[in-house]
RODREN-396888 format. One record per residue: residue in one letter; x, y, z of N, C-alpha, C, O in turn. Coordinates in pm, whole numbers. Layout:
<sites>
["A"; [X; Y; Z]; [X; Y; Z]; [X; Y; Z]; [X; Y; Z]]
...
</sites>
This chain:
<sites>
["P"; [10386; 11776; 11117]; [10421; 11914; 11147]; [10571; 11935; 11168]; [10625; 12038; 11128]]
["M"; [10640; 11839; 11230]; [10783; 11856; 11257]; [10864; 11859; 11128]; [10956; 11940; 11115]]
["L"; [10831; 11772; 11033]; [10904; 11770; 10907]; [10888; 11902; 10832]; [10984; 11953; 10774]]
["K"; [10768; 11956; 10834]; [10741; 12084; 10769]; [10819; 12196; 10838]; [10877; 12282; 10771]]
["L"; [10822; 12194; 10969]; [10895; 12296; 11046]; [11044; 12290; 11015]; [11107; 12394; 10994]]
["I"; [11100; 12171; 11010]; [11242; 12156; 10979]; [11272; 12211; 10840]; [11371; 12282; 10821]]
["A"; [11187; 12179; 10742]; [11206; 12229; 10606]; [11196; 12381; 10601]; [11274; 12446; 10531]]
["E"; [11101; 12438; 10674]; [11084; 12583; 10675]; [11204; 12653; 10737]; [11251; 12754; 10685]]
["V"; [11254; 12601; 10847]; [11371; 12661; 10912]; [11492; 12652; 10820]; [11569; 12748; 10808]]
["G"; [11510; 12538; 10756]; [11620; 12524; 10661]; [11612; 12626; 10549]; [11712; 12685; 10510]]
["Q"; [11491; 12646; 10499]; [11472; 12744; 10391]; [11497; 12886; 10441]; [11563; 12965; 10374]]
["Q"; [11445; 12919; 10558]; [11465; 13053; 10615]; [11613; 13082; 10639]; [11660; 13194; 10618]]
["E"; [11685; 12982; 10684]; [11827; 12999; 10716]; [11919; 12970; 10598]; [12041; 12978; 10610]]
["N"; [11859; 12935; 10483]; [11934; 12902; 10362]; [12031; 12786; 10386]; [12146; 12789; 10345]]
["V"; [11979; 12684; 10455]; [12057; 12565; 10487]; [11987; 12445; 10422]; [11868; 12423; 10445]]
["P"; [12059; 12368; 10342]; [11996; 12250; 10282]; [11954; 12150; 10389]; [12026; 12127; 10486]]
["V"; [11839; 12092; 10371]; [11788; 11990; 10462]; [11774; 11861; 10383]; [11710; 11857; 10278]]
["I"; [11835; 11756; 10434]; [11823; 11626; 10370]; [11713; 11550; 10442]; [11726; 11515; 10559]]
["A"; [11606; 11525; 10371]; [11486; 11465; 10430]; [11499; 11313; 10432]; [11459; 11245; 10337]]
["R"; [11555; 11260; 10540]; [11576; 11116; 10551]; [11444; 11039; 10544]; [11436; 10935; 10479]]
["Y"; [11343; 11090; 10611]; [11213; 11022; 10609]; [11159; 11011; 10467]; [11114; 10904; 10425]]
["A"; [11165; 11120; 10392]; [11117; 11119; 10254]; [11198; 11022; 10168]; [11144; 10954; 10081]]
["M"; [11328; 11017; 10193]; [11415; 10927; 10119]; [11374; 10782; 10145]; [11361; 10702; 10053]]
["M"; [11355; 10749; 10273]; [11319; 10612; 10309]; [11179; 10577; 10259]; [11153; 10463; 10219]]
["K"; [11089; 10674; 10262]; [10954; 10651; 10211]; [10959; 10619; 10061]; [10887; 10532; 10013]]
["A"; [11046; 10690; 9988]; [11062; 10664; 9845]; [11123; 10527; 9821]; [11084; 10456; 9728]]
["W"; [11218; 10488; 9905]; [11276; 10354; 9890]; [11167; 10248; 9903]; [11166; 10149; 9830]]
["K"; [11077; 10271; 9997]; [10970; 10173; 10021]; [10866; 10176; 9908]; [10834; 10072; 9850]]
["E"; [10814; 10295; 9878]; [10704; 10307; 9782]; [10749; 10295; 9637]; [10686; 10227; 9557]]
["R"; [10858; 10360; 9604]; [10905; 10362; 9465]; [10985; 10236; 9431]; [10971; 10181; 9322]]
["D"; [11068; 10192; 9526]; [11162; 10085; 9497]; [11125; 9951; 9561]; [11190; 9850; 9535]]
["G"; [11020; 9951; 9644]; [10975; 9827; 9704]; [11066; 9769; 9811]; [11062; 9649; 9838]]
["V"; [11148; 9853; 9873]; [11239; 9806; 9978]; [11158; 9787; 10107]; [11092; 9881; 10152]]
["P"; [11163; 9668; 10166]; [11087; 9645; 10289]; [11150; 9719; 10407]; [11272; 9738; 10412]]
["L"; [11067; 9760; 10501]; [11114; 9830; 10620]; [11220; 9750; 10694]; [11314; 9807; 10751]]
["S"; [11206; 9618; 10693]; [11302; 9531; 10762]; [11443; 9542; 10704]; [11540; 9510; 10772]]
["Q"; [11455; 9587; 10580]; [11587; 9607; 10519]; [11644; 9744; 10555]; [11764; 9766; 10542]]
["M"; [11557; 9836; 10600]; [11601; 9972; 10630]; [11629; 9996; 10778]; [11719; 10073; 10812]]
["I"; [11554; 9932; 10866]; [11559; 9959; 11010]; [11594; 9830; 11085]; [11543; 9723; 11053]]
["I"; [11682; 9843; 11186]; [11716; 9724; 11265]; [11602; 9692; 11362]; [11503; 9766; 11368]]
["L"; [11617; 9585; 11436]; [11509; 9534; 11522]; [11462; 9632; 11629]; [11350; 9619; 11678]]
["D"; [11544; 9731; 11666]; [11498; 9826; 11768]; [11393; 9922; 11713]; [11333; 9999; 11788]]
["G"; [11369; 9917; 11580]; [11266; 10000; 11518]; [11304; 10146; 11502]; [11220; 10228; 11466]]
["L"; [11429; 10180; 11529]; [11472; 10319; 11526]; [11593; 10342; 11436]; [11594; 10431; 11351]]
["H"; [11695; 10261; 11455]; [11821; 10284; 11387]; [11825; 10215; 11250]; [11761; 10113; 11226]]
["L"; [11903; 10277; 11161]; [11917; 10225; 11025]; [12005; 10101; 11023]; [12090; 10081; 11109]]
["T"; [11982; 10019; 10922]; [12070; 9905; 10896]; [12195; 9956; 10824]; [12198; 10071; 10779]]
["D"; [12295; 9872; 10813]; [12415; 9909; 10738]; [12378; 9945; 10594]; [12433; 10040; 10537]]
["W"; [12284; 9870; 10535]; [12239; 9897; 10399]; [12182; 10039; 10388]; [12214; 10112; 10295]]
["S"; [12098; 10076; 10485]; [12036; 10209; 10482]; [12139; 10319; 10502]; [12135; 10421; 10433]]
["Y"; [12233; 10298; 10596]; [12337; 10398; 10617]; [12420; 10417; 10491]; [12458; 10529; 10457]]
["K"; [12449; 10307; 10421]; [12525; 10316; 10296]; [12447; 10397; 10192]; [12502; 10488; 10131]]
["C"; [12320; 10364; 10173]; [12237; 10436; 10076]; [12221; 10582; 10114]; [12226; 10671; 10029]]
["F"; [12202; 10607; 10243]; [12188; 10744; 10292]; [12317; 10823; 10267]; [12312; 10936; 10220]]
["A"; [12431; 10761; 10297]; [12560; 10828; 10275]; [12581; 10859; 10127]; [12632; 10966; 10093]]
["Q"; [12543; 10766; 10040]; [12557; 10790; 9896]; [12468; 10906; 9852]; [12510; 10989; 9770]]
["A"; [12348; 10913; 9905]; [12256; 11021; 9869]; [12309; 11155; 9919]; [12303; 11256; 9848]]
["V"; [12360; 11157; 10042]; [12417; 11280; 10098]; [12538; 11324; 10015]; [12552; 11442; 9983]]
["A"; [12624; 11230; 9980]; [12742; 11262; 9900]; [12702; 11320; 9764]; [12762; 11416; 9717]]
["A"; [12600; 11261; 9702]; [12553; 11312; 9572]; [12499; 11454; 9585]; [12523; 11538; 9499]]
["R"; [12426; 11480; 9692]; [12371; 11614; 9712]; [12480; 11715; 9744]; [12476; 11828; 9697]]
["L"; [12579; 11674; 9824]; [12692; 11763; 9852]; [12768; 11795; 9724]; [12804; 11911; 9700]]
["A"; [12794; 11694; 9643]; [12865; 11715; 9517]; [12786; 11809; 9426]; [12844; 11898; 9363]]
["A"; [12656; 11789; 9419]; [12572; 11877; 9336]; [12575; 12020; 9389]; [12582; 12115; 9312]]
["G"; [12571; 12034; 9521]; [12577; 12167; 9581]; [12710; 12236; 9557]; [12714; 12356; 9530]]
["L"; [12819; 12160; 9565]; [12951; 12218; 9539]; [12964; 12258; 9393]; [13018; 12364; 9362]]
["A"; [12915; 12173; 9303]; [12920; 12206; 9160]; [12838; 12331; 9132]; [12878; 12417; 9053]]
["Q"; [12724; 12339; 9197]; [12636; 12455; 9177]; [12701; 12582; 9232]; [12685; 12689; 9174]]
["A"; [12772; 12570; 9342]; [12835; 12687; 9404]; [12945; 12744; 9316]; [12979; 12861; 9330]]
["T"; [12999; 12664; 9228]; [13107; 12712; 9141]; [13055; 12769; 9010]; [13132; 12824; 8931]]
["R"; [12925; 12757; 8986]; [12864; 12812; 8864]; [12804; 12949; 8893]; [12772; 12981; 9008]]
["P"; [12787; 13030; 8788]; [12717; 13157; 8808]; [12575; 13133; 8859]; [12510; 13036; 8820]]
["T"; [12528; 13220; 8943]; [12394; 13206; 9001]; [12287; 13237; 8898]; [12301; 13330; 8818]]
["K"; [12181; 13158; 8900]; [12066; 13179; 8812]; [11943; 13192; 8899]; [11939; 13135; 9009]]
["P"; [11842; 13265; 8853]; [11718; 13270; 8930]; [11660; 13130; 8947]; [11654; 13052; 8852]]
["G"; [11618; 13097; 9067]; [11559; 12967; 9094]; [11661; 12859; 9123]; [11624; 12746; 9154]]
["A"; [11789; 12891; 9113]; [11892; 12792; 9143]; [11894; 12767; 9293]; [11851; 12852; 9371]]
["G"; [11944; 12654; 9331]; [11956; 12624; 9474]; [11884; 12499; 9516]; [11913; 12444; 9623]]
["A"; [11791; 12451; 9435]; [11719; 12329; 9472]; [11813; 12210; 9453]; [11881; 12199; 9351]]
["L"; [11816; 12124; 9551]; [11901; 12006; 9543]; [11830; 11897; 9462]; [11707; 11889; 9463]]
["P"; [11907; 11814; 9392]; [11845; 11709; 9311]; [11782; 11602; 9399]; [11813; 11590; 9517]]
["E"; [11693; 11525; 9340]; [11632; 11412; 9410]; [11740; 11311; 9445]; [11835; 11295; 9369]]
["P"; [11727; 11243; 9558]; [11827; 11142; 9592]; [11818; 11025; 9495]; [11710; 10992; 9447]]
["P"; [11932; 10963; 9467]; [11929; 10849; 9376]; [11858; 10730; 9440]; [11851; 10719; 9562]]
["A"; [11807; 10643; 9356]; [11745; 10519; 9407]; [11855; 10434; 9467]; [11967; 10431; 9415]]
["P"; [11826; 10365; 9576]; [11930; 10283; 9639]; [11964; 10161; 9554]; [11880; 10109; 9480]]
["A"; [12089; 10118; 9566]; [12131; 9997; 9497]; [12078; 9877; 9574]; [12105; 9864; 9694]]
["M"; [12005; 9791; 9508]; [11949; 9674; 9574]; [12056; 9567; 9584]; [12138; 9551; 9494]]
["R"; [12055; 9493; 9695]; [12148; 9382; 9713]; [12074; 9253; 9708]; [12134; 9147; 9721]]
</sites>
């Protein structure tokens, strides 16, 4: 329920929401990244690898948003692209 609420508020306020949980879930399910590579031992905070991947995804979305803001508006425009797959080490 909380993730849905955050997405709804972002949409209502016309503010992009970067869904970190969805990104990490995709890393695990789509890319086979183990949770131990994403989260440190406290079970809460990201590893350096995850922060790097997250920062790259945020940068890509910001760049896409800036590029989109400089183009003429089209109906249905505004959706941010899917985050890129993380680079495996």
